[in-house]
Structure formats: C-alpha cells, structure tokens
N, C-alpha and C positions, 0 to 999 in steps of 0.2 A: 322381519326387523332385523333379528341377529343375523343372518347372515347377509345383508345389507352392510351391518356393521364390520363385519369380516373381512366383506371384499374391498370396503375402503381401508380399512387397516393394511391388508395384503398390498393393495394399489400404492400407498404411501410408505411401504417400507421400501418395495421395488424402485419409486420414483427416487425415494432418498439417496439409495444405493447404485441407483443411474448418477444421478448428481454428482455424488461422490467419487465413481469410476473415473468422470468426464474430467472434474477438478483434477484429480491426481494423475492422469495417465497426459491430458492435453494441456489444461492451465497450468499446473504445476511443472511443467515438463522442462521450461527456461530455468525455473530456481535450481529445483536438482540437476539439471545440465550443468551448472556454474559450480554448484558444492563437488560433483564428480571431476570436472576440472581441476578444481582445487585438490583433490586427493590424486590426482594423478599427474599433475605441473608440479617440479621442483623449482622454487625459486633463488637461485643462489647473487647473490654478492661478489662480486669482482672487485679486489680492493687495486687502489692506482699505485704505480709508483710516483714516486715523489719526485717533485721536478727538483733541477740542479740550480744550484748558485752558480753564476758564472762572474767575473772581473769585468772590466770596461771593454775590454780585446776578447771575450769569451774563452778564458780561461778560464779552468774549472776552480771554484772553491770548496764545492761541497757536492759530491759525487753518491751515485748509488752500485754497491759494489752487487754482480749479482749471483747467484747461487739458487741455494734450494732447502725447503723446510720440509719436515719428513712427520706424518700424522701416522696414528695405529688406529686400527678399527675402533671405534666405540663398543662401548657396555660390555668390556672385557675385566673390568672389573669385580665382578662377585665370585665368589669364592668356587663357584662350579667353572666358572671361564677362566680364572686366572694363572693357571696352568699355559694355557694359548697368550696370557699377555708375558708371561716370563720367559715364554720361548721367542717370540719376536724381539724382545725387548736385549736378550742375551745374542741374538741374531744381530743385532742393530750395534752393539758392544763388539763383540768379534769383528765385525767387517770394517765399523767406522772407527778409526781414531778419537782418542780424546773424548769418549762420552761414558758417563756413569751410569752404571744400571740402578744403582738406589736412586739417585737425584729423576732418571727418566721416570720412573715406577711413580716416584714421590707426585711427580708431575702431571702422570696421564691421571692418577687418582682423584687429584685436585681438578682438573678440568673435565674429567670424563662425569657425563651425565648421563639417565635414563630416559631422558626426553630428547636427546639429540641424535641425529641418525650421521652428524659430521665426523670427520675423521679427527682424532684427537691429536693435537698439534705437541709434540714431545722434542722435537729441534725445531728451534725458531728461526734457524741460518746456520749452512754449513758451504763453504765456499766450495766451488767448484772443482779445483784441484784436489781437495780433501775427499771428493765422493765419486770423481768419475771414473776411479776404475771399479768400485763395487756398483755402480749405476744400473747396469743392468740386470745384479743379483736381485738388489732392492727393489728394482722394480718391479720383478716378475713373480712376489710376495703378494698374495689377496690381501692380507692385513696390514698392508704399509700402504703408503699413499706419500708419493713424493712429489711437490708442486716448488713452481719455480718462486724463487722468495729473494729479496732486495735488502740490504744493509747499508744504515748511510758509512760515509766515508768521507775523510777533510783529509785530500793529499797533502794539505803543508802543515799538519799537525797544529802546531799552537798558532802560527801566524794567523793575525787577527782575529783571533779567538775571542774575544769580546766583542767585537763587531756580527761575525758570522754568525756565534751561537752553536748550539746542538741540539739533537734531539735524545731522546730518551724513554724509556719503555712508558706508553700510558697506564694512568693507574686507575681504578676504579670511578672514581669522579670525573675523569678524562672521557673515558668511553662514557657515560651517562650521556655527559654534554656534546659529545662529539661521534658520531657513527663512523665517520671513516678512522678515528684515530683506534675503534670499537673494533674493525676488520682491519687497519695496519699492525695494532700494537705500538703505534711510535707517534707522538706529537713533537714537536718543538718547542723546546724550554728555554731558551735564552736566546738574544740575539736575532738576528734577521730571522733566523730558523722559528721562532715562535711571532713575531710581528709579522711576518709574512704566512704562517702556517696554513691560513685556510686558501691561499694563493699555490701554495708548495704542494699540500697534500694532494689538492685537485678533487675530482668527483668520482665516486664510486660507481662502477658499472651494475648491470644487471645478466643473467644468464637466465635462462628459462628453459628447461629438459624435462622431457616426458618421462616418467617413470613408473616402476610397476609396486604394487602392494610391499614389496622387500626395499625398495629405495631402489632397487638397481636400473640404472638408466636404459631408456630406449632410443631415444633419439633428441638433439639437440632443436628445440623449436627456434629460437631466436636468442641475440646476445647484442648486446647495448655494451662498446666498450667504455672502461673508464678512462677519462680525461686529466690530465694535468698542466701545469705550467711551468718551465723554466723561467725565472728572472735572473735580470743583468745588475751588478752593482756600477757603480762609477769609482770604485776602486780601483786601481792601478795595480796590478798583481807586482810585476816589476820595482814599481816606486816603493810599495807598500815592504818590498825585502830588504831595499836601500834602508829605510827608514828606522827598522826593526834591528838592523845590524849598526846603525849609528847610535841607538839607545843605548844598546848594548844592556850591561847588568843591571840600569839605573832603573830605579821606581819612580814610574808618572804616568804624564798622558802628552803625545802628541798630535795635532790635526792639522793635516794640508786641505784648504777646503778652496774652490773656487769663490772669490768676495762677489762677482756679478748674480749668480744664481743658488750660491749654497750647496753646488755638487762637491762632495768631500772624497779627494783624490788618493786621500792615505790617511790612515789614523789609528792610534795605538792606543792600548792601557795593558802598563807594564809593571810589573813580570805578566806573561803569557802562560797559558797552559793548554795542554794535549788535549783536543777535543774528541779524539776517538775513542780517549777512556770511559766517557760519559755514556758512550751510543748501547751499549751491552750491561753498563752499571761498572762504576767504578768501585775496585777493592778498598775498605774499611781503612786501612795501612795508608795509601795512597790519598784517600780523602784526609784523612787526620793531618798527613803532612803537609797538604796545601790550606788546608782551613786553620792551622797555627803559623802560616809564614807570616811576619811582621810586615812583609812586604803586600800581604794582600792580593793575592793572585784573583782570589774569585771577584773582587770588587771590580767593576766596570768603571775605572777613573773619568771617562769620558763622560759620562752622564750622571754617576753616582758617587763621585770623589766628589765632597765639598768643603772646600778651603777657603781660607780669607785670602782674598784677589791681590790684597797690597796695592801695591803703587800702580797696578794695571789701570785701576781705576779713576786715577787723576784728570785723564781727560773727559772723562763721564762726569766727575765732581766740578771740573772747571767749567762744562758748559752748564751745568746748574749756577754758577757764580755769575755765568755772564746771562744767561734768561733771566737771572732775577733782576737783573740792573742795578745791583748794589756793586758790583764790581765789576770795571773795565778791563781791555787787555792792558791798559797803561796804569793800571792800581799796582803800586809798589807797596810791599813787606818788608821789613828789615828783620831778615833771619842772623841771630845770633847762637844757633847750634841748640838752643833752649827755649821752651816757654815754660814760664809757671802758672796753674789754673786749679785753683780751690785747695791750695797746699801741695800739689802736684807738680812733678817735674817731667814736662812733654819733651822727649828730645827729638831734635831732628839727626836723620843718619848721619849728616858732616858733624862732628864734632866743634870744630872751628865755625860754622856756619858759611851760609850764601852770601853774607851782606844783603844789599838793595837787591830787590827780587820780583818782577814781574812775571805774569802767568807763563808767557812762553818759555821764559830761563827755569820757573817752579816745574814746570813739566822734562826740558830738556834734562836738568840735574835732580829732578824728583826731590825738589824742596819739603819736606815734610811739613816744615814750621809757616810755609806761604798758605798751605791747606788748611793748618790748625787756625791760624787767624781768619782767613779767609770763612771758614765754616761757621764760625763764632758769627762773622757779621751777617752770612745770609739765614744759618739756623738748619736744622736736619731738616723743617717739616716742607723746606723750599729743595733740599738737595735729595731726598730721598725718591719724590716720583717723580723726577726726571733719572734717576737710576733706574727704575722700576720700566721707565718708557724704551731707554736704552736694550733691556732686555734681563736684568738681574732679578731675582727673583721668580722668574717666568720660564716656562718649559721650552725651551727653544723648538718643540714642535718634531725634532728628529723622528726619525721611523724606528726607534730603538725601545724594546718595553722598559717602563718601570724608572724614566725618569724620575730624577730630585731638580725640586726648584730653588734649594737653595734663601737664601735671606737677606733683603736689606732693612734693615732695623730703622726703628722711629719711630716716636712717642706713642702712637696709636697698638705697634707692635708688639711694644715692649711691654706695654699694660695688659693687652689681651693674650700673650705668652707668660710672663710671669708675674701680672699683677704689681709690678712696681713701676715707679713714675721713672721719667728720662734726665739723666744729668747730662750738663754741656761737656763735661769731660768725656761721653760717650761720644756726642759727634764731633769730637778732633779725631778719636781713633777713628770712626766710622770713615770719616774723609779721606783717611790714607788707606782705606780696604782692611784694617783691623776690628778687632774686636767681635760682636755678632755677626759682623758681615760674611756671609760665606756664598762661592760662586763653585760653579763645574767649568771644566775646562772648555766645555763645549761654547758655554757660556759667553766666555771670554770672548771663544773666536767670533761667533755671530757678532757680538759689541763691536769686535774692530772693525768688521765687514760692513755693519752700518756707518761707523765713523770713515772708512776710507772711500765708501761708494754714496753714501749719503742715504741708501735704501736698506731696508730690512726683508732681508732672505731666510728661507728655512733651510738650515742643514740635514742633507737627505744622501743617503747611500742610494735609492732605489735610482736605476738610471732606465730600464724597462720592464715590463711585465708581458710574456709571450709576444715580445717583440713590438710592443707597443710602447712608443717612449711616453716618460711620464714628465712633467711642466710643473713646478711649484708656484713659479713665477717670481715676483716680489713687490714691497710695499711701501708706501710713501707716506712715513709715520712723523716726523719731523716738523715742527714750524719753522716758520719763516726765520725768527731768529735764530734758532739752530744751527738751521742750514747756511745763514751767511756768517756764522763762525768756525763752520768746521776745517776751513780754510786754516786758520790761526793752529787749532789744534793739530792739523797735517802737518806742519811744517812746523814745530815744536816736535811731532814725533821724528819726522825727518832727523831734524838737530840731536836727536836721543843719539842717533848711529853715526851722522855724518860731522858733528862738531866736537872737536877734542874732549869739550867738558864734559858731553853728553854721555849718561851713564851707559850707554852699550856700546858706545865709540871702539873702543879696543876688543870687544869680543867678536865684532861680525866683519868679516872678510870676505865679500861676494862679489862676484861681477855682474850680478842685479843693485841695483840702486834702490834699497830699502828704506822705509820707516818703521816706526815701532816704539814700545814699551818696556822696560823692565819691572821688576816688583819682586819685594822680597818681604813673604808674608812669614810673620812669628810666629812657632810652635806653641812656644812657654814666652812667658812673660820675663821682660828682663828687672830685677829689683830696683826699686828706685834709691835705693844707698849707692847703685853703680854711678860712680862720676863720668864715666863715660861709657857708650855703648859697647858691648861685649863682640870681639871676633869670632865670625861662625866656626872657625875651624878651634876655637878656643872651648865650644862648646861640644858635648856627649851627639854623637849622631842624630838618635833620636828626639834630639831637643833643638838640632840645626832650623832654620827656615827653609819653607819651600821656595822654590826660586820658578818665578816667571820670567817669560818673555813673550811677549806676541806681536808679531808684527803682520805688513803687508807690501806687495812691491809688484811690478816697479811702481818707484813714489810715485811717478807722473799721471802712470797709466794702472791703477789700481787690479791686476787679475787675481791673485793669490795672496790668500790669509794662511799665515803658519806661527802656530800656536803652541807653545811648548809650557810644560809646568815637570819638574824634577823636584820631589820628594827627599826635604830633607836635603838640597842642593847648594843652599847659602845664596849668594848671589846671582839674581835672574841671569844677568850676561855672562857670567865666566860658566854657568851650569848648563846654559842651551845656547847661548851663542855660536858654537862650533856646530851646532848640530845643526840648527837654522841656517846657518852659512851655507853649509853644504847639501841641504835639500834645495835652498833655491838655485843653487849653481848644477843639479842636478835636472830641476824643472825646466832649464835654459837649454840642457844638453838633449834632455828630450822632446825637446821643442814644443813643449807647454808653455813658455814663456816666448813671444812674439817678439 
C-alpha cells in the first residue's frame, strides 16, 4: 500500500512538472516574446516642424529658422561622474560662442533623470552659422549629441503682431495637456499661432529602433514621419504694410474686410510689438516697458478693446426706430442744441442745433437730439434687442482667441449687473452709443458689412489649411421690415460723405464712391455746468474722445468695409478720414475694387 502511494505521488509530481514545462516553453512563448521585444526595441517620438503662416499671396509671415540643439549624455549628475559633465560643458563653452557654463550645468542637473536614457538637452537652439565651423568637432564626441532643431521666426517683426501672435516655451500644464508641445517645447500663445495651434504644430512621428541592453542602437526597424500643415491667411502683406505706415504713431485699430464674405485683407491694433522677442523669452526690462506703456501695445484692440461706439451706432438705433413702427422716415424732431430731462441738460454736438430734422438728416449730420427724442418714444426695450441682433454684445466669431463681447445696456442687463433700476436718461445716452454701451472695432466692422449687404458675415483671417480653402458663408438674419429700410440708411450714410453738410464730407477725398458714418466717443463726462460742449483740443490728450469712422465702398456695389478707430483722436472724420481715403485708393490701384 505504501509503495502504491509513493508511486502515485512520484507520478503526480512528474506530471505537474511536465505540464509546467509545457506551459512555460510553449504556451507562454508568445507572452515572453512580446516582453523581450519591448526590452529590445526603443520607441522614440519624432517632433514635427511647425507649419508656416503665409499671406494671401504665399509670402511668409511666420516661419521656422533651422539650426541645431545640443544634448549631453544622461546620468552624469552624480559626484562620481560630475567631472565628465564639467569636461563636456567646458568643451561646449570653449567652442561655441555665447554659452554660459554655469547656466548649462544648472539646466543639465535640472533636466537629468536616473530613469531616462535620453540625452539631456542643454542648448535648445543654436543657428547653423554659429555652430557650423565647430560642427565636426562637436559631433565626434560620444558624450554630446547634436540634433536638427527649429526656432520660430517672424520676418516682419511687429507687423500684424496682434493677428499673427507668437509661440513661446511650453510650461508644465501645456506639456501635460499637449503631447506635441511636450516634445517640441513650444506652443502658440496668442493670435493665429494659438487659435490654429493644433493645425500648425502637426502630429508627432514615431521611430522604432533595435537596441542592446546598454541602449546602443543596432538597427532602425521602421519610422513614421511627423506631419504638419501650412496655413494661408487672407491678409495681403503689401496692403498690411501700407495700412501700418498710414496709421503711424497713432494708437487704435483699423480693419479692411471683404463686405460679402468676411475675409480680412488687412487689420492692425496699434501700437504693435516685435514678436521675435517672445519666442525665447522676453527680458524683464522689455516686458516692464511694454506693460507700462499707456497706449497698451499688448492689448489686441481689434477684439479686446472695448470702447463706447458713439455715433456709428445711429444706423442701428434708427433701424430699431423704424422696426418699432412708432417712427417713420418722415417723422421730424426739432433740435435746438440741447434737451432737458429730469433736471439734466442733454446736449447735441452742434450748439446752435440742427432745426427740423428727419431720420436721414439725423444720420447725415449726426444729430444727437433727434436720437434722444426718438429713443424716449421707442424705449430701450425695443432698441437693445435690435442692436444685439446687428452683432453688438455678441462675439463676431473671428478666428482669434479671447474675443470680448462688449455690452448693449438695457433694463434687465443693468439689474443683473448692478442690481439697479434703469433710468430714462440712460436710454438717451445709449441711443448715441455712450454710457454703458461698449463695442470692439471688429464688431463695428461686421455691423457695417451687414448694413451694406444685408447679410451677416463672419470676419476671419484663414484662407486655406494645407492647400484646402475655407469658406465661412453668410447668413440672412434681418426681418423683412429691416431689409426694406436698409436703402434709406445706406443713402443717409452716402450723404455723410457726399453732402456738404455731412459730418464726413470734408475728410474723405477718394477716387472710390464711399458711404460711412463718423463717431466721437467721449472718454470723460463733460460737466453740466458747461454751457457749450468743450472742443477736443481744449482737453488733455488722454481725456480726448476716441474717433470712429466706419465705411463701405463702392456705394452702389459694396465690396469692402474699412473701419478705423483712433484713440483720443477727437472727431472721427478728422482723425481717420485721410487714412480711410488712402486705403480705398490703394485697394483700387491694387485691383481689389473693380
């Protein structure tokens, strides 16, 4: 019996042993083979080159400068190997100009890791010209590795800086959210560079290499190359240069836009700044100088500058008057130069008044008193919704980040924001684009295109991505009544310039037949004790009104909208009329206007 049990146990032991051997040698072969492959194959991400930004004619606005990066062999931070590290750093400093040994050492120690076999990058970018003479010496050293690298470069420096934007070094949050930014070390921070960052940065590639246990490469197995796309903007570089030159030292914004599809041919927020200073990190001194500039060069005034729109909104308010049915084109109000309400004197810009005034005359000569009286009759509850419908207090949809919406004040808006009731006097000042009413220059340009064509367009800078054209289309958003009333408003806008009594007549001298509207937006209130309106030149510069002038042309076949806003420019016509006239003539000379 004992022998039988012993034999059974012996048989069972060998049976289990044979089953285990079979499992390990045959069944688990695939599993362990995969583990072995992982140990023997190194997978390396390949960084893409960022796509270029081109103007409408293919001229480069944002490109890559090609050069090299330099890395030092990893795991040399320990005391035992520190001498090797210092030897390599000293060699670099001796052979490459403008390198600092202390900074290189500090950067290496910060980036080195005992768990990484990758060379530690200590020089992110060095131009070809600065390294080519010593390239062979550097490349022969086993502890150094030189790779091809690129750096963003803006050939025209400050030109269209708020539109193009810039790239900057990626921070930890960027790298956590964006694997390509982690690989390249850069990410779009502002403007087109940020808005289209995913397109421009491209997709990373992969390289698989067979390596030894010491991480030495034996052979390349396969490679998937990284990809990226260039983008082409609707901006015309030559026109952009011309517009910037015309604007000169003034502070403000200007937009040249196709009225029929929203393509922006030229635009600027002034003053501008040199984009190249931000790529590798701007100095504290330079940053402080720009940040403390009273003209706010960092603010993109096209979409982030919020200003009272002044009289340029009078066509929109007039449309609300007509839509209400309470006022017709033939309704007249008598303007004596001022109007009293609630113990307060509301002045018209013309001290002696405009006399008997109908809607067309009120727009042509920008009679404030007409709009005061009309707004009291119609009421803010009927005016505000029409202004919002026309694009105020709403994003334009432009392809730039961080767009502001502004505000169209009203009863509900004020209660929600300030927990205060609405007063009739606020209706009056809202009707002439003052008070709580705030808009961006791009909103005014979009609104002008809607008046000119009857269609709602989306302002945009993109023309094509990777060679494929982008079309934003247009929307029909106006009521039948509003459409019927547009011709009257257009005639009034034409008379602003063509009629000797028009507020823009003396300032526009162009070969193109233009329609438009001037506007003067007060920065500070003028005391009620003043019997007549103070002249702009009598005020301190930063107390002077902002000057608006928004236009479209040609009048009979609206093709382009040009909107200009000059900060502290005083009267809109005098500050911006000459600029606008010359831009239309340039559009004609360049063949844009047929």
